[in-house]
N, C-alpha and C positions, 0 to 999 in steps of 0.2 A: 618511555614507560618501561619499568622492569617486569620481570615475570610475574611477580605477585600482584602488580597493578592490573595486569591483563585478566588474571583469574578473578579478581574482585569485580572488574567491569563485567565479565561474562556472567558471574553469579548475580549481579544486579539486573542484567537483562533477563535472565531466567526468572528472577523474582517478579519483575514487572510483567513478563509474559503471563504469569499466573494471575495477574490482575485483569487481563482481558477476558471478557465474558466468553463462555464456550460457544454461544450462538454466533458471535462475531468471528471467532477463529474458524468455525465450521463454514460460515458464509464465504469467507475469503478463500479457504482451502477448496471449497466446492467450485468457486469461480475459476480458480487456477486449473482445477482438474477437468472442468467441462468446457473450457474455451482453449483455442489454440493461439499461440503467439502472445501470451500475456506478459506485460511489462509492468513494473511498479514505479511509482513516484512517491517518495516520502516527503511529506510536508512538515516543516519544522513548526513548533508551537509559536503562537503569537500571543499578544495580550488579550485577544478576543477568542481565539480558537486553540484547542489543544492539538497535539501532534496527530497526524492522520496518514493513512496510506491510500493511494489511488491506484487501482489496478485497471489496466486498459488492455483489452483483447486486440487481436490483429484486425478485426472488422470495425473497431472503434467503440464497441460496447464497454462500459466502465462501471466501476463501483468504488465508493469511498467509505471508509470507516475510521472512526477516531481510535487513537491508541494512547497508552499512558506516556510513551516517549517515542522519539524518532528512532532510537536504537532498537526498539521492539519491531518497528517496520523493517529496518535493515535485516534484523534477525529472521523475520518471517520470510522475506524474499530470499535470503540465503538458504534457509531450510527447504524452500520449494524450488530452488534452482531457477529463479525468475530474475531477469536483468532488472537492476534497480538504479534509480536516478534520484538526485536531490532536486526537488521541485523548484527550489530557489535558483538553481543553476541551469538545469535542462528544461526547456519549455515543454508544455503538454503537447501531445501529437495532434496534428491537424485532423487525422481520421476520427478522433474523439468528438471534435466539434461538428464534423460532417455527419457522424452517426446521430448526434443529438438533433441536428436540423432535420435530417431525414425522418426521424421518429416523430418530430412535431408535425411535419408536413403530412405524414401518414395518418396521424391522429385527427388532423383537421379535414381530411378528405372523406 
């Protein structure tokens, strides 16, 4: 890809980022700012679901939000200096599942 192709791609991501609701960006930014050890998993779009980003904190707490494209998720993670993985390649962390199970157990007690 040449220089002009990169600029066009960056401009497209910036344009798509403007399509993300402010409340969604605020929620994701707040999650990153108020938790420690946050990592991101970008989920590619499928025929049933649009692209999304999953943020997981060090303790396993997580949040997921839909995005216009996967590139917007990578751009968000880069802007917030959060390690980012492709969900189709790197599996979700075990701590996320354990956090969910503990939360269910606490709700049932």
